[in-house]
C-alpha positions as CSV (number, residue, x, y, z in Angstrom):
1,M,86.2,147.0,143.9
2,A,89.7,145.5,143.9
3,E,88.5,142.3,142.3
4,L,86.7,144.4,139.6
5,L,89.8,146.2,138.8
6,V,91.7,142.9,138.4
7,R,89.1,141.5,136.1
8,V,89.2,144.8,134.0
9,A,93.0,144.4,133.8
10,L,92.6,140.8,132.6
11,L,90.0,142.0,130.1
12,L,92.4,144.7,128.8
13,E,95.2,142.1,128.5
14,G,93.0,139.7,126.5
15,A,93.2,136.8,129.1
16,W,89.7,135.7,128.3
17,D,90.1,132.2,129.8
18,L,90.9,133.6,133.2
19,L,87.9,136.0,133.5
20,G,85.5,133.4,134.8
21,E,87.9,131.7,137.2
22,R,88.0,132.3,141.0
23,L,90.5,135.0,142.0
24,A,93.1,133.7,144.4
25,E,95.5,136.6,144.7
26,A,96.3,139.9,143.0
27,R,99.2,142.3,143.5
28,W,99.7,145.7,141.8
29,S,103.0,147.5,141.3
30,L,104.1,150.7,139.6
31,A,107.3,151.9,137.9
32,P,109.4,154.3,140.0
33,G,107.6,157.6,140.0
34,G,104.5,156.0,138.7
35,A,102.3,156.9,141.7
36,A,103.2,160.6,141.3
37,V,102.4,160.4,137.6
38,L,99.0,158.9,138.4
39,L,98.1,161.4,141.1
40,V,99.3,164.5,139.4
41,G,98.3,163.4,136.0
42,S,94.8,162.5,137.1
43,A,94.2,165.9,138.7
44,A,95.6,167.6,135.6
45,V,93.3,165.5,133.3
46,A,90.2,166.4,135.4
47,V,91.1,170.1,135.3
48,L,91.8,169.9,131.6
49,A,88.6,168.2,130.7
50,V,86.5,170.5,132.9
51,L,88.1,173.7,131.6
52,C,88.0,172.7,128.0
53,Y,84.3,172.0,127.8
54,A,83.2,174.4,130.5
55,R,84.3,177.3,128.2
56,T,83.2,175.6,124.9
57,R,79.4,176.1,124.6
58,E,78.8,176.7,120.9
59,G,76.4,174.0,119.5
60,L,76.9,171.7,122.5
61,T,74.3,170.7,124.9
62,P,75.3,170.1,128.6
63,R,75.1,166.3,128.0
64,A,77.4,166.6,125.0
65,R,79.9,168.6,126.9
66,V,79.9,166.0,129.7
67,G,80.3,163.1,127.2
68,L,83.2,164.8,125.3
69,G,84.9,165.6,128.6
70,L,84.6,162.0,129.8
71,L,86.0,160.7,126.5
72,R,89.0,162.9,126.7
73,A,89.5,162.1,130.4
74,A,89.2,158.3,129.7
75,G,91.7,158.5,126.8
76,L,94.2,160.6,128.8
77,L,93.8,158.4,131.9
78,A,94.6,155.3,129.8
79,L,97.7,157.1,128.7
80,L,98.6,157.9,132.3
81,L,98.2,154.2,133.2
82,M,100.7,153.2,130.5
83,L,103.1,155.9,131.6
84,S,102.9,154.8,135.2
85,G,104.2,151.3,134.4
86,A,101.3,149.6,136.2
87,V,101.6,145.9,136.5
88,C,99.1,143.4,138.0
89,E,100.2,139.9,139.0
90,V,97.2,137.7,139.1
91,S,96.7,134.1,140.4
92,V,93.4,132.3,139.7
93,A,92.2,128.8,141.0
94,A,90.0,126.6,138.8
95,S,88.4,123.2,139.3
96,R,89.4,120.8,136.5
97,K,87.9,117.4,135.6
98,P,90.6,114.7,135.4
99,L,92.3,114.5,132.0
100,L,91.6,111.4,129.9
101,L,93.7,111.0,126.8
102,A,92.0,109.2,123.9
103,V,94.8,108.0,121.6
104,I,93.6,106.9,118.2
105,D,95.9,104.8,116.1
106,D,96.1,106.3,112.6
107,S,98.7,103.9,111.1
108,A,98.3,102.3,107.7
109,S,96.6,99.2,109.0
110,M,93.8,101.3,110.5
111,D,92.6,102.5,107.1
112,L,91.9,99.0,105.8
113,P,90.0,98.1,103.8
114,E,90.1,100.5,100.8
115,A,86.4,99.9,100.2
116,G,83.9,100.8,103.0
117,P,84.7,102.4,106.3
118,G,88.1,101.6,107.7
119,R,89.0,100.9,111.3
120,R,89.8,104.5,112.1
121,A,86.5,105.6,110.7
122,R,84.7,103.1,112.9
123,V,86.6,104.4,115.9
124,E,85.5,108.0,115.1
125,Q,82.0,106.8,114.7
126,A,82.0,105.1,118.1
127,L,83.4,108.2,119.7
128,N,80.9,110.6,118.2
129,E,77.8,109.0,116.9
130,G,78.1,106.0,119.3
131,G,78.1,108.4,122.2
132,L,81.4,107.2,123.8
133,L,82.9,110.7,123.8
134,A,79.9,112.3,125.4
135,R,79.8,109.6,128.1
136,L,83.4,110.1,128.9
137,E,83.2,113.9,128.9
138,A,80.6,113.6,131.8
139,D,83.5,112.6,134.1
140,F,86.6,113.6,132.3
141,D,88.2,116.4,130.4
142,V,88.8,114.3,127.2
143,R,91.6,115.2,124.9
144,K,91.8,113.3,121.6
145,V,95.2,112.7,119.9
146,Y,96.6,110.5,117.1
147,T,99.6,108.3,117.2
148,S,101.1,110.1,114.2
149,G,101.0,113.4,116.0
150,D,98.9,115.0,113.4
151,A,95.9,117.0,114.5
152,N,93.6,115.8,111.7
153,P,95.5,113.1,109.8
154,P,94.4,112.1,106.3
155,A,93.8,108.5,105.3
156,S,97.0,106.5,105.1
157,A,98.3,105.9,101.6
158,A,99.2,102.5,100.3
159,D,102.9,103.3,100.6
160,A,102.8,105.0,104.0
161,P,105.7,104.1,106.3
162,P,104.9,101.9,109.3
163,Q,104.4,103.3,112.8
164,D,106.0,101.9,116.0
165,L,102.7,101.8,117.9
166,A,104.4,101.4,121.3
167,R,106.8,104.3,120.8
168,N,104.1,106.6,119.3
169,L,101.7,105.8,122.2
170,V,104.3,106.7,124.8
171,L,105.1,109.9,122.9
172,A,101.5,110.9,122.6
173,A,100.9,110.3,126.3
174,N,103.9,112.2,127.5
175,T,104.1,115.2,125.2
176,G,102.4,118.6,125.5
177,H,99.5,118.1,127.9
178,G,100.5,120.5,130.7
179,R,98.9,118.6,133.5
180,P,98.6,115.1,134.9
181,I,96.7,112.4,132.9
182,A,94.2,110.3,134.8
183,H,93.7,107.6,132.2
184,V,94.8,106.6,128.7
185,L,92.4,105.0,126.2
186,L,94.0,103.5,123.1
187,C,91.8,102.8,120.1
188,S,93.8,100.5,117.8
189,D,94.0,97.2,115.9
190,G,97.1,96.3,118.0
191,V,99.4,95.9,115.0
192,Q,103.0,96.5,116.1
193,S,104.9,96.8,112.8
194,D,108.3,95.8,114.1
195,G,106.9,92.7,115.8
196,S,107.9,93.7,119.3
197,D,105.9,93.5,122.5
198,L,103.3,96.2,122.7
199,A,102.9,95.7,126.5
200,R,106.3,97.2,127.0
201,A,104.7,100.6,126.6
202,A,102.7,100.3,129.8
203,G,105.7,101.0,132.0
204,E,106.4,104.3,130.2
205,L,102.8,105.6,130.4
206,P,101.9,108.2,133.0
207,A,98.6,106.7,133.9
208,P,96.6,103.4,133.6
209,V,95.7,102.4,130.0
210,S,92.6,100.8,128.6
211,T,92.2,99.5,125.0
212,L,89.5,99.2,122.4
213,F,90.3,96.6,119.7
214,A,89.3,98.0,116.3
215,G,90.4,94.9,114.3
216,E,88.3,92.0,113.1
217,A,88.0,88.6,114.6
218,L,87.9,86.7,111.2
219,M,89.5,88.0,108.0
220,R,89.8,86.7,104.5
221,D,93.1,87.8,103.1
222,L,96.2,86.8,101.3
223,A,99.5,88.5,102.1
224,L,103.2,88.2,101.1
225,G,105.4,87.3,104.0
226,P,109.2,87.7,104.2
227,L,111.1,87.1,101.0
228,T,114.3,85.1,100.7
229,V,116.6,86.5,98.1
230,P,120.3,85.7,97.5
231,P,122.6,88.7,98.3
232,F,124.2,88.2,94.9
233,V,124.3,85.9,91.9
234,Y,126.5,85.5,88.8
235,R,125.4,86.4,85.3
236,K,123.4,83.6,83.6
237,D,123.1,81.9,87.1
238,R,120.1,80.0,88.3
239,V,118.4,82.4,90.8
240,R,116.3,81.0,93.6
241,V,113.7,83.2,95.3
242,A,111.3,82.2,98.0
243,A,108.3,84.0,99.5
244,E,106.0,83.1,102.3
245,I,102.3,83.3,101.5
246,L,100.1,84.0,104.5
247,A,96.4,83.0,104.2
248,D,93.9,84.2,106.7
249,G,90.6,82.4,106.4
250,M,91.2,81.3,102.9
251,E,91.8,77.9,101.3
252,G,92.2,76.6,97.8
253,E,94.9,77.8,95.3
254,A,96.5,81.2,94.7
255,T,98.5,82.4,91.7
256,V,102.0,83.9,92.4
257,R,103.7,85.8,89.6
258,L,107.3,87.0,89.3
259,Y,108.2,90.1,87.2
260,H,111.4,91.7,86.0
261,E,111.1,95.5,86.1
262,D,113.1,97.9,83.9
263,A,112.6,101.2,82.1
264,A,110.6,99.4,79.4
265,G,108.1,98.1,82.0
266,E,107.4,94.7,83.5
267,K,108.2,91.3,82.0
268,E,106.6,88.2,83.6
269,L,109.2,85.5,84.3
270,S,107.4,82.8,86.2
271,V,103.9,81.8,87.3
272,L,103.3,79.4,90.2
273,Q,100.2,77.9,91.7
274,V,100.4,77.4,95.5
275,Q,98.0,75.4,97.7
276,L,96.9,77.7,100.6
277,D,97.0,76.7,104.2
278,P,95.1,78.9,106.7
279,S,97.0,77.4,109.7
280,Q,100.6,78.2,108.6
281,P,102.6,80.1,105.9
282,V,103.1,78.4,102.6
283,V,106.4,78.9,100.8
284,A,106.4,79.8,97.1
285,R,109.7,78.9,95.5
286,M,110.5,80.4,92.1
287,E,113.5,80.1,89.8
288,F,114.8,82.1,86.9
289,I,118.0,82.8,85.0
290,A,119.9,85.9,86.0
291,P,120.4,88.6,83.3
292,E,123.5,90.6,82.6
293,A,125.6,92.1,85.3
294,G,124.2,95.0,87.3
295,T,121.4,95.7,89.8
296,H,118.1,94.4,88.6
297,H,114.6,95.0,90.1
298,Y,111.9,92.4,90.5
299,R,108.4,92.2,91.8
300,I,106.5,89.3,93.3
301,R,102.7,89.5,93.2
302,I,99.8,87.4,94.4
303,D,96.8,87.7,92.1
304,P,94.1,89.4,94.3
305,Q,91.0,87.3,95.3
306,P,87.5,88.9,95.1
307,I,86.9,88.1,98.8
308,E,90.2,89.6,100.0
309,H,90.1,92.2,102.7
310,T,92.9,94.3,101.0
311,A,95.3,94.0,98.1
312,R,97.9,96.3,99.7
313,N,99.8,93.3,101.0
314,N,99.9,91.3,97.7
315,D,103.0,92.9,96.2
316,A,106.7,93.0,97.2
317,R,109.8,94.2,95.4
318,F,113.4,93.2,95.7
319,N,116.8,94.0,94.2
320,L,119.2,91.5,92.6
321,D,122.9,92.1,92.5
322,V,124.2,90.2,89.4
323,R,128.0,90.0,89.4
324,A,130.2,90.1,86.3
325,E,133.0,88.2,88.0
326,R,133.8,84.6,87.2
327,I,135.1,82.1,89.8
328,R,138.7,81.2,88.9
329,V,139.2,77.5,89.7
330,L,142.4,75.5,89.6
331,F,142.0,71.7,89.6
332,I,145.2,69.8,90.2
333,E,145.0,66.1,89.6
334,G,147.9,63.6,90.1
335,E,146.9,61.4,87.1
336,P,144.2,61.4,84.4
337,S,141.0,60.2,86.0
338,W,137.3,59.9,85.3
339,E,136.6,62.1,88.2
340,Y,138.8,64.9,86.8
341,K,137.4,64.5,83.3
342,H,133.7,64.8,84.3
343,A,134.4,67.5,86.9
344,K,136.3,69.5,84.2
345,Q,133.3,69.2,81.8
346,A,130.9,70.3,84.5
347,L,132.9,73.3,85.5
348,E,133.8,74.4,81.9
349,G,130.1,74.4,81.0
350,D,129.2,76.7,83.9
351,P,129.1,80.4,82.8
352,A,130.1,81.6,86.3
353,I,133.3,79.6,86.4
354,H,136.7,80.1,84.7
355,F,138.3,76.7,84.7
356,H,142.1,76.0,84.9
357,G,143.6,72.5,85.2
358,L,146.9,70.8,85.9
359,V,147.1,67.1,85.2
360,R,150.2,64.9,85.6
361,Q,150.8,62.5,82.7
362,P,152.9,59.4,82.6
363,G,156.6,60.3,82.8
364,N,155.9,62.9,85.5
365,E,154.9,65.5,82.8
366,W,152.3,68.1,83.8
367,I,149.8,69.4,81.3
368,Y,148.1,72.8,81.9
369,Y,144.6,73.6,80.7
370,G,143.4,77.2,80.6
371,D,144.4,80.7,79.7
372,A,148.1,81.3,79.5
373,A,147.9,85.0,80.6
374,R,146.0,87.0,83.1
375,P,144.0,90.1,82.1
376,D,147.0,92.3,83.1
377,G,149.3,90.3,80.8
378,K,151.2,88.4,83.4
379,P,151.4,84.6,83.0
380,V,148.9,82.6,85.0
381,L,151.6,80.0,85.9
382,R,155.2,80.6,85.0
383,E,156.2,77.0,85.4
384,V,153.8,74.1,85.1
385,R,156.4,71.3,85.5
386,G,156.2,71.5,89.2
387,G,152.5,70.7,89.3
388,F,151.7,73.6,91.6
389,P,151.7,77.4,91.5
390,G,155.2,78.6,92.3
391,T,154.5,81.7,94.2
392,A,151.8,83.1,96.6
393,G,150.8,85.6,93.8
394,E,150.2,82.8,91.4
395,L,148.1,80.8,93.8
396,Q,146.1,83.9,95.0
397,Y,145.1,84.6,91.4
398,F,142.6,81.7,91.9
399,D,139.5,81.7,94.0
400,V,139.2,78.0,94.5
401,L,141.8,75.2,94.5
402,V,140.6,71.6,94.0
403,M,143.2,69.0,94.9
404,G,142.8,65.5,93.5
405,D,144.8,62.3,94.2
406,L,148.2,64.1,95.1
407,E,150.9,62.4,97.1
408,R,152.4,64.2,100.2
409,K,155.8,64.8,98.7
410,L,154.4,67.1,96.0
411,L,153.3,69.5,98.7
412,E,156.5,69.2,100.7
413,Q,158.4,71.0,97.9
414,G,159.0,74.7,97.9
415,E,157.0,75.6,101.1
416,R,153.8,74.6,99.3
417,F,152.1,73.7,102.6
418,V,152.7,77.3,103.8
419,L,151.4,78.8,100.5
420,L,148.3,76.7,100.8
421,D,147.7,77.7,104.4
422,E,148.1,81.4,103.6
423,F,145.8,81.0,100.5
424,V,142.9,79.7,102.6
425,R,143.4,81.1,106.1
426,R,144.5,84.7,105.3
427,Q,143.4,85.3,101.7
428,G,140.0,83.7,102.0
429,G,140.5,81.2,99.2
430,G,138.5,78.0,98.9
431,L,140.0,74.5,99.1
432,A,138.5,71.1,98.1
433,T,140.3,67.8,98.7
434,L,139.1,64.7,96.9
435,G,139.4,61.0,97.7
436,G,142.0,58.8,96.2
437,Y,144.8,56.2,96.9
438,K,147.5,58.8,97.8
439,V,145.6,61.2,100.0
440,Y,144.5,61.5,103.6
441,T,145.7,58.7,105.8
442,A,146.4,56.5,102.7
443,G,149.0,59.1,101.7
444,D,150.3,59.6,105.3
445,Y,149.0,63.2,105.5
446,Q,148.4,63.1,109.2
447,E,150.5,65.5,111.3
448,T,151.0,67.7,108.2
449,P,149.9,71.4,107.9
450,L,147.3,70.3,105.4
451,A,145.8,67.9,108.0
452,R,145.2,70.9,110.3
453,M,143.2,72.6,107.6
454,L,140.9,69.8,106.9
455,P,137.4,69.4,108.6
456,V,138.1,65.7,109.2
457,R,140.5,63.9,111.6
458,L,143.2,61.9,110.0
459,S,144.2,59.0,112.2
460,K,146.0,55.9,111.2
461,E,143.9,52.7,111.1
462,K,144.0,49.3,109.4
463,K,141.1,50.2,107.1
464,L,142.4,52.8,104.6
465,Q,139.9,52.4,101.8
466,L,136.2,51.7,101.2
467,I,136.4,49.4,98.2
468,N,132.7,48.5,97.6
469,R,130.1,50.6,95.8
470,F,127.6,52.4,97.9
471,N,125.0,55.2,97.8
472,V,125.8,58.2,100.0
473,N,123.6,59.1,102.9
474,V,123.2,62.9,103.4
475,S,123.0,64.1,107.0
476,T,120.3,66.4,108.3
477,Q,122.9,69.2,108.5
478,G,124.0,68.4,105.0
479,L,120.5,68.7,103.6
480,M,120.5,72.3,104.9
481,H,124.0,73.2,103.8
482,P,124.2,75.6,100.8
483,L,126.5,73.4,98.7
484,M,124.1,70.5,99.0
485,Q,120.9,72.2,97.5
486,L,120.5,70.2,94.3
487,E,116.8,71.2,94.3
488,F,115.2,74.3,95.8
489,D,112.4,72.5,97.5
490,P,113.7,70.7,100.6
491,L,111.6,67.6,100.1
492,E,112.6,67.4,96.4
493,N,116.2,67.9,97.4
494,Q,116.1,65.1,99.9
495,K,114.5,62.8,97.2
496,V,117.2,63.7,94.7
497,W,120.0,62.8,97.0
498,A,118.4,59.6,98.0
499,K,118.1,58.6,94.3
500,L,121.6,59.5,93.1
501,P,123.6,56.6,91.7
502,W,126.4,54.8,93.5
503,V,130.0,55.9,94.0
504,E,133.0,53.5,93.6
505,G,134.2,53.8,97.1
506,G,136.4,56.1,99.1
507,N,138.8,56.8,101.9
508,A,138.1,55.5,105.4
509,W,137.6,58.3,108.0
510,K,136.7,57.9,111.6
511,S,135.3,61.3,112.5
512,I,135.1,65.0,111.7
513,K,136.5,67.8,113.8
514,P,134.4,70.0,116.2
515,G,133.0,72.9,114.4
516,A,132.8,71.1,111.0
517,T,129.6,70.1,109.3
518,L,129.0,66.5,108.4
519,L,127.6,66.5,104.9
520,M,127.6,62.8,103.8
521,S,128.2,59.5,105.4
522,H,128.3,55.8,104.5
523,P,124.8,54.2,104.6
524,T,125.8,51.2,106.7
525,L,129.3,51.5,108.1
526,H,129.8,53.1,111.6
527,T,132.7,54.1,113.8
528,A,132.9,54.9,117.5
529,S,131.8,58.4,116.6
530,G,128.7,57.4,114.6
531,P,128.1,56.8,110.9
532,R,131.4,56.7,108.9
533,P,131.8,60.2,107.4
534,V,132.6,60.6,103.7
535,A,132.2,64.4,103.2
536,A,132.5,67.4,105.5
537,A,133.0,71.1,105.3
538,W,134.0,74.0,107.5
539,R,135.5,77.5,107.6
540,Y,139.2,77.8,108.1
541,G,140.4,81.3,108.9
542,A,139.0,83.6,106.2
543,G,138.4,80.8,103.8
544,R,136.4,77.6,103.4
545,V,137.5,73.9,103.1
546,Y,135.5,71.0,101.7
547,S,136.8,67.4,102.0
548,T,135.3,64.3,100.5
549,A,136.5,60.7,100.7
550,L,134.5,59.7,97.7
551,D,135.9,58.2,94.5
552,G,133.6,58.0,91.5
553,T,131.0,60.8,91.9
554,W,131.1,60.9,88.1
555,H,128.6,58.0,88.2
556,W,126.0,60.6,89.3
557,R,126.3,61.9,85.7
558,T,126.9,58.8,83.6
559,A,124.5,56.4,85.5
560,R,121.7,58.9,86.1
561,E,118.1,58.1,85.2
562,T,116.9,61.7,84.9
563,E,117.4,64.4,82.3
564,Q,118.8,66.7,85.0
565,D,122.6,66.5,85.4
566,Y,122.9,66.7,89.2
567,H,126.6,65.9,89.0
568,R,127.2,69.2,87.2
569,R,124.9,71.0,89.6
570,Y,126.8,69.5,92.6
571,W,130.1,70.8,91.3
572,G,128.7,74.2,90.6
573,L,127.3,74.5,94.1
574,L,130.5,73.3,95.6
575,V,132.7,75.8,93.8
576,R,130.3,78.7,94.6
577,W,130.3,77.9,98.3
578,L,134.1,77.6,98.4
579,A,134.5,80.9,96.6
580,G,132.4,82.8,99.1
581,D,131.3,86.4,98.4
582,P,133.1,87.8,95.3
583,R,132.3,91.3,96.5
584,Q,134.6,90.8,99.5
585,R,137.5,89.6,97.4
586,S,137.4,92.3,94.7
587,T,140.1,95.0,94.9
588,R,137.7,97.3,93.1
589,S,135.4,99.4,95.2
590,D,131.7,98.6,94.8
591,L,128.4,99.7,96.4
592,L,126.8,96.8,98.2
593,L,123.2,96.5,99.5
594,D,123.0,94.9,102.9
595,D,119.5,93.6,102.3
596,P,118.1,93.0,98.8
597,V,114.5,93.6,100.1
598,L,113.9,97.3,100.9
599,E,110.7,98.7,102.3
600,A,109.6,102.3,103.0
601,G,110.1,103.2,106.7
602,R,112.6,100.4,107.3
603,M,116.4,100.9,107.8
604,A,118.4,100.4,104.6
605,M,122.2,100.0,104.5
606,V,124.6,100.5,101.6
607,S,128.3,99.8,102.1
608,L,131.5,100.4,100.3
609,H,134.7,98.4,100.8
610,L,138.1,100.0,100.0
611,R,141.3,98.0,99.5
612,D,144.3,98.3,97.3
613,A,145.8,95.7,95.0
614,T,147.6,94.0,97.9
615,G,144.3,93.7,99.9
616,Q,145.3,96.4,102.4
617,T,142.8,99.0,103.6
618,P,143.6,102.7,103.3
619,S,143.7,104.6,106.6
620,D,143.3,108.1,105.0
621,A,140.1,107.5,103.0
622,R,137.1,109.9,103.0
623,V,133.7,108.7,101.6
624,D,130.7,110.9,101.0
625,F,127.4,109.3,100.1
626,F,124.7,111.2,98.1
627,V,121.1,109.8,98.1
628,E,118.4,110.8,95.6
629,G,114.9,109.6,96.2
630,P,111.8,109.6,94.0
631,D,111.3,113.3,94.8
632,G,114.9,114.5,94.3
633,P,117.9,114.8,96.6
634,L,117.3,113.3,100.0
635,L,120.5,113.5,102.0
636,T,124.3,113.8,102.0
637,V,126.4,111.9,104.5
638,R,130.1,111.6,105.2
639,A,130.8,108.1,106.5
640,A,133.6,107.0,108.7
641,A,135.3,103.7,108.5
642,E,133.8,101.1,110.8
643,P,136.1,100.1,113.7
644,D,135.3,96.4,113.5
645,A,135.5,96.2,109.7
646,P,138.6,98.2,108.4
647,G,138.0,99.6,105.0
648,R,134.3,99.4,105.2
649,F,132.2,102.5,104.9
650,A,128.4,102.2,105.5
651,L,125.4,104.5,104.8
652,R,122.3,103.9,106.9
653,F,119.1,105.7,106.1
654,V,115.3,105.2,106.2
655,P,113.6,105.5,102.8
656,P,110.5,107.6,103.5
657,A,108.5,106.3,100.6
658,A,108.4,103.6,97.9
659,G,110.2,104.2,94.6
660,H,113.7,104.2,93.1
661,Y,116.7,105.6,95.1
662,T,120.1,106.3,93.6
663,V,123.2,106.3,95.8
664,K,126.3,108.0,94.6
665,T,129.7,108.3,96.2
666,N,132.6,110.7,96.3
667,V,135.7,108.8,97.4
668,T,139.1,110.4,98.2
669,V,142.1,108.3,99.3
670,G,144.8,110.7,100.5
671,S,144.9,113.4,97.9
672,E,143.7,111.1,95.1
673,Q,140.1,111.2,93.8
674,Q,138.6,107.8,93.1
675,P,136.2,107.1,90.3
676,A,132.6,107.9,91.3
677,L,130.3,105.0,92.0
678,E,126.5,104.9,91.5
679,R,123.8,102.4,92.0
680,T,120.0,102.5,91.9
681,F,117.8,100.4,94.2
682,V,114.1,99.9,94.3
683,V,112.2,100.4,97.6
684,G,108.9,98.7,97.9
685,P,105.9,99.9,100.0
686,S,105.9,98.9,103.6
687,L,104.1,95.6,104.4
688,A,104.8,95.8,108.1
689,E,101.4,97.2,108.9
690,V,99.4,95.0,106.6
691,R,100.9,91.5,106.7
692,R,98.4,90.3,109.3
693,V,95.3,92.4,108.6
694,S,93.1,90.9,111.2
695,G,94.9,92.9,113.9
696,D,96.3,91.7,117.2
697,A,93.7,91.7,120.0
698,E,96.0,89.7,122.3
699,A,98.6,92.5,122.2
700,L,96.0,95.0,123.3
701,K,94.8,92.8,126.1
702,A,98.4,92.4,127.3
703,L,98.9,96.1,127.2
704,A,95.7,96.8,129.2
705,Q,96.6,94.1,131.7
706,A,100.1,95.5,132.2
707,G,98.7,99.0,132.4
708,G,96.0,98.3,134.9
709,G,93.1,99.0,132.6
710,Q,90.3,97.3,130.7
711,A,90.4,95.7,127.2
712,L,87.3,95.5,125.0
713,N,86.3,95.2,121.4
714,L,85.3,98.4,119.8
715,E,81.7,97.4,119.3
716,D,81.5,96.7,123.1
717,H,82.6,100.3,124.0
718,A,79.3,100.8,126.0
719,L,80.7,98.4,128.6
720,L,83.9,100.5,129.1
721,E,84.1,101.5,132.7
722,I,86.9,103.9,133.6
723,P,87.2,104.5,137.4
724,P,86.4,108.1,138.3
725,A,89.2,110.3,139.4
726,A,89.1,113.3,141.7
727,S,88.9,116.8,140.2
728,S,91.9,118.9,140.7
729,I,92.4,122.5,141.6
730,E,94.6,124.2,139.1
731,V,96.3,127.5,140.0
732,R,97.3,129.6,137.1
733,G,99.0,132.9,137.0
734,A,99.2,135.9,134.6
735,V,101.1,139.1,134.6
736,V,99.3,142.0,133.1
737,E,101.6,144.8,132.1
738,L,99.2,147.7,131.3
739,W,101.8,149.8,129.4
740,H,101.4,147.4,126.5
741,A,98.0,145.8,127.2
742,P,96.2,145.6,123.8
743,G,92.8,146.5,125.4
744,L,94.3,149.7,127.0
745,W,95.8,150.8,123.8
746,M,92.5,150.3,122.1
747,L,90.7,152.1,124.8
748,M,92.9,155.2,124.6
749,A,92.9,155.3,120.8
750,G,89.1,154.7,120.7
751,C,88.2,157.4,123.2
752,L,90.4,160.1,121.7
753,A,89.4,159.2,118.1
754,L,85.7,159.2,119.1
755,E,86.1,162.6,120.8
756,W,87.8,164.0,117.7
757,L,85.0,162.7,115.4
758,M,82.3,164.1,117.6
759,R,84.0,167.5,117.7
760,K,84.5,167.4,113.9
761,R,80.8,166.7,113.4
762,R,79.9,169.7,115.4
763,G,82.5,171.9,113.6
764,L,84.8,172.2,116.6
765,A,87.8,170.2,115.3
């Protein structure tokens, strides 16, 4: 009887899931005075029901009077139970099968290909039509979840952000299950979008893990790998872009196209045929001329092949920061020379370079070439007779200083050594020193401040000059150095350097300093340190220094056998490397993109550098970033200055989808509002999931091995054997408060309403 009352209470509470379970314990309690209410009230209800219908006989049969009396009694007893504050605390014990968690990967790669059933569809088919789910449910309580967390996820769109499979697997296995998990079964293609080790997830899972590989053993597909894009270029500059082409199971040729995208649409800039290699990535190198200053958007596309698995991974987009600045170069030469003449012609013909020259004529007269005044109206050089900028301000107007055949005494005047050191070490200027008869050891420069700045050791020796013609030998490190890239293709670059004409000779050096990069050496002469160096470069403080012993590089122009003027290209590369990043030198705030290649779902960083006209960073600046995405405003962030980079404010965010994003700023320095900045960037669809479409079976095997489970291909799911686990006894409790139990309210209302309707029907209401 007591158990029956408990189950009635559960029924009235609506705890349907507990009705069929074994009762372990039940305890009743009443509110203070509740027992008296029940006893007295029950007696009163019985008397009321009997008296009411014992005296009412008109039109009522004895059965009807009994039924109406019982309805009234039941309704009033239900009310009494509520008034008594009756509470039943119930504990039930149930036998549960062990819980098996079937985790289905629903990332973008699992919906490949677009035509025909994708991998996720094949997994669902194996679970349902293939009988895997029914077989597992014989021994386990199977709970199916998806790595995205969605209950019924749709097919992934082409621009869906990537998933971190390891992280999502751990979250799926450790969130919201309410009881221990006996086993985890992952159905996936094994693609870990960030390239990290999937097996690391095994240590964070609550149970052993088995895997079913849903990828394919052999695929035929082309995919774009990582892009190499310069962080910035100058207007009208030669832009070099490289893209890796990944070929799975495909040979022959592929067509790669480069497009410039703007509001008017796409314009094809370049078409390249590449020979595919299934065993390794092939690099497609493309060149074009940079447009006007600003942020420009480009697209690289591989023409789809009919037998490809998917075309989702054939496109990539990137941003190009084209700078309006020009590199200001001051070339100081001790006397008219062929080297100066041809270098001047090369630099003056470069649209990214603003050339200035100081040349000493016979009679110790100096001639200045270049603009007389700066943009602010101040003179570029107040006095040219000294052959050198007279103040730090004059020298710092330039980005690069080229020093030709200048004797030591010229730099010993007016603290010029100090000015030069400050220009490079602290202000980040670039310095190039050229070979000659009055420089380096031939000019007795050892033990001078300039000698400390150079990447070569100046030591006195009998041999001061290399007087015979020779062809330079470029070192392995030199072939990889930015200022030595005469051609974009490494093999072509090596061939070009090998075929350059001779030089007249040069200064004799013994060795370069530790930390410097040997760029060129003599083809036959050696010292105790190795081949005799003739060109080297290094970073000095905030700036860069290049030193060459060569005399007569102008032969690379006049004696060339090709249409291409590599002498001009050499000087352009040299000056660009020495100048460094113009965005770091500018006193004007600007929005900079950390990585020109942006993808949905991958961290993007936009930074802003604040400095005043003297190069100092403000300490009281406030910077607010506003981001608008393809669907409107996305976020607002107030950034703090970075501790390790004073004056730098950075915004980091993850673009949720492909499209155009506009970043705006609100900058306040002290109480002064700065001009607003705005820049639009293009974000391409994520390729992280689809670069290698065949999947990664080895990653799933490693996960299963680390997790103590079994690894199989999806089509072999019938061979899956998961060790049985013991059933568990689960004790669950419920508290039934009858005063607000829905069933009791319904019982009371139903009984009294039914009594009233029956009385009304018989004309008694």
